[in-house]
N, C-alpha and C positions, 0 to 999 in steps of 0.2 A: 504493500500500500504506500509506504513512504517513497519507494522508488518511482511511483507514478505521480507523486505529489511532492516534488523536491522543495518548493518554497515553504510549504507547511511543515515539512520535516525539519528544515533549518530553523524556522521561526519557533517551533515547539521545542525541539531538542537542544538547540544552541541558545537562541535569544531568550527562550522561556527560562532555561536554566540560569542564564546570565542575570535576567531581571530578578528572579527569585533570590539568587545569591546576593545580589547587590542590596535588595530589600532587607535580607537577613543581616548583612553587614551594617547597614544604616541603623537598624533597630538594635544592634548589639546582641543578636541571637548567639548563644554560646556554641551550639553544635548544629551543623548542616550536613546531612548525609545524602549523597546522590546515589540512586539505584542505577547502576550501569549494566552492561551486558557483555557477553563473550563476543558479540558481533563487533565490538570496538577494537578487537585485536586484528591487525592487518586487514582492515575492512575492504570488501569488494563492492559495497553498496552504500547508498546515502544514509540508511539507517545506522550502520556501523560507524561511518565516518563522522556523522553529526554527534553520535554518542561519545566518540573519542574526543571530539572537539569540546564537548561539554566537560569532559574530564580535564582536558588541558586548561580550560577556562578557570576551573576551581583550583587546579594546581598553581596556576599563575597568581590568582588572587591570594591564595594562602601564603605565598612568599612575600607579599607586600605588607609591611607594618602599617602603612598609611597610604593606600592606593587612591589615585584620582580615578573616580568611577567612570565607566563607559557612558557617554552621553551627557556628562556634567559640563555645562557651558561655563560655570564659574571656576573650573579647574581647582576646586578646593579638595584637599586630601582628607580622607576619613580614617580615623583610627580603626584598625582591624582587630576586633575582639572575637571574631567568629572562627571556629575550628572546622574547616572543610574536609570531609572524608568521602571517598568514593568506594563503593562495593560492587564488584564485578562478578556476575555469575550467569548461568545458563537459563534453561527453561524451567518453569515452575509447574509441576503437575497439577492439573485441575484448575489452574488460573484462567481468567478470561482470555480467550483467543488461543489457548494451548491445544495441542493435538488430541488429548484424551477426550474432552467434551465433543470434539469434532468426530472422532471415531465412534463414540457412543451414539451420536446422532445418525451417522451413516449406517451403523449396524441396525439401529432401530428401524431405519427406512428400507432395510434389506440389501444395503450395499449399493455400489461398490465402495470399498475404502480407498481413498486416494492418497498415494504417496508420490512425492516428486521424483525420487530416484531409488533404485534398489540398494545402492551403497550409502545413502545419506545417513549420517549419525548426528545425534545431539546429546548434550548433557542435561540431566534432569535432577530436580530436587523437589521435595514436598513443600507445601505452603508453610507448615509449622517449622520445618528445618530452615527455610529461607528467612522467615520472620525473626526467628531466634538468632541466627547468625548475623543478620543485618544489624540488629540491636547491639549484639556483642561487639561487632566490628566498629560500630559507631562510637561505642564507649572507649575503644582502644586507640582511636585516632589521635595523632598529635598535630595534624594540620597538613593537608596536601597528600595524605596517604591514599594509595590505591590498594584496596584489599581484594584478594582473590579467594573465593570459597572453594573448598575441596568438593568437587561435584562427583567424585568417584569415576567410574569408567563410562565412556560414551555408549549410548544405546542405539542400535540400528533400528530405524523407524519401521522398516518392513517387519522386523521381528516383533516389535511392539504391537503392530497391527495384527499379526498372526496370533499373538497371545491373547489379545482382547477378543478376537473372534472365538478362540477356543474357550476362554473364560465365560463367554456368553452361551456356552453349550452348543456352539455351531462349528462347522468345518469350513476350511478355506477352499474355494473353488479355484482350480488351476488346471494346467494341461495334464498333470498326473491325477487329478481328482476332478474331472469335469462335472460331476454331479454334486459337488460341494455346495454349501449354502451361500457363502459370501465371497465375492471376488475382490482381489486387490489390483487396482489399476495404477500405472505409473504415468504421471501427468507431465513430467519434465521439470527441470530446475527453473525456478522463477528468475527474472532478471536480477543479477547481483547475488544470487543465493550460492552459498558454499556447500560442498559435500560434507566438510568437516569443520567444526568450530574449534577455536583455541581460547585459552584463558590468559595467556601470557604473550607479550610482544617479544620478549627475549628470555634469557635464562637467568637474569638478575633478580632472583626472588629470594626472600628471606622468611624464615619461620617466625611465628608470633607465639605468645603464651597459650594460644588456643590451638589445639591440634588440627582443626578443620579450617583455619584461617591463615593465609599467607599474605605477605605484603610484596608488591611489585615495585621495583625501582626502575622507572622508565624515563626517557627523555621528555623534556618539557620546554615551553617557550616563556620568556619573561613577559610580564604583564604589559609593559609599554609596547612591545612588538605585537603581542596578540591583540591588544585593543585596536590597533590600526587595521589589522587583518579582519577583525570582526566588523569594523565599520565598512570596509570594502565588501565584505560578504553581505551585509544588510543592504547596501546600495544595489548590489547585483540582484538580490532577491526582489527588492521593491521595483526593479526595472524589468523583472521577468527574464533576466539574462542567464539562462540555465547553463549555457556553456561556460560562462564566467564563474558561476557558482561551483561547477564541477572543478574548474581549474584552481580556484582558491582552496577548495577542500583538498585537492591533490598536493598543493604547495604547503599546506598547513599541517595536515594529518600524515605523519610518517607511516609509510606502508600502504596508504590508500591506493588501490589499483583497480579501478572500475574495469570490468571485463566485457563491456558491450556498449552499444550506443545509448544515448539519453532516451529514456522511455517515459518521461513525464508527459502526462496527457495533454496539458496545455501546449507544451513544446511541440509534441507530435501533431496536434491539431493545426498549429500555425504553419508548420511545414507543409501540410496538405492543402491549406487555403491558397487560392490563386492570388 
């Protein structure tokens, strides 16, 4: 969805995070926790690159004792009393938009279950696990920390689909079992979608006092540099210049490597219009 709505992705994930962080800083909020995603690691899509840029924004702000905020015309610095922390993890089982409710719905309708690729894998965590670890990580942060949760082993989505069919008392329809109850169909990877997700950009990771929480030490940009880049990005978004938006994301987010053409619906429509 974000890949088809680039402007909204930037405004929500980057500018929305920035506005909320600056409001917290101005109000002297002591703790600010950003829920990030494994898609921020070496991103191939707008969702991941904007999430990584949100992380970079908080990392840059956290290093400033008295930053001049983005959009401040008076250029007055604000004392930074806010501890910014980021928590990066994968998919949450049973959450809104996750694959489990979708598979339940498809099984109830008689199938088929749709999987993008036979080899696609994802990391999963339960809602209670995710909530508990996010709170724990938030309390451990010193400012600018990127915490990575131990998600266990990645799960093949096709195997998850097969298990859900079997747990429903049904069988998988396939070439080997043409009279099975529910078929699994492969729909193809969506634009910018990865076969495998990662949780770390590099190998520079350290343990914490919690066995399921690690801290990632990754490259960042200084606030004065990033603030100018954010201004350029906002101008490009407001001008509907999606090629420039992609270029700025590539220049700012290390490892961002989009692997296809721009598929934003407005961009595509304008290319088709005479």
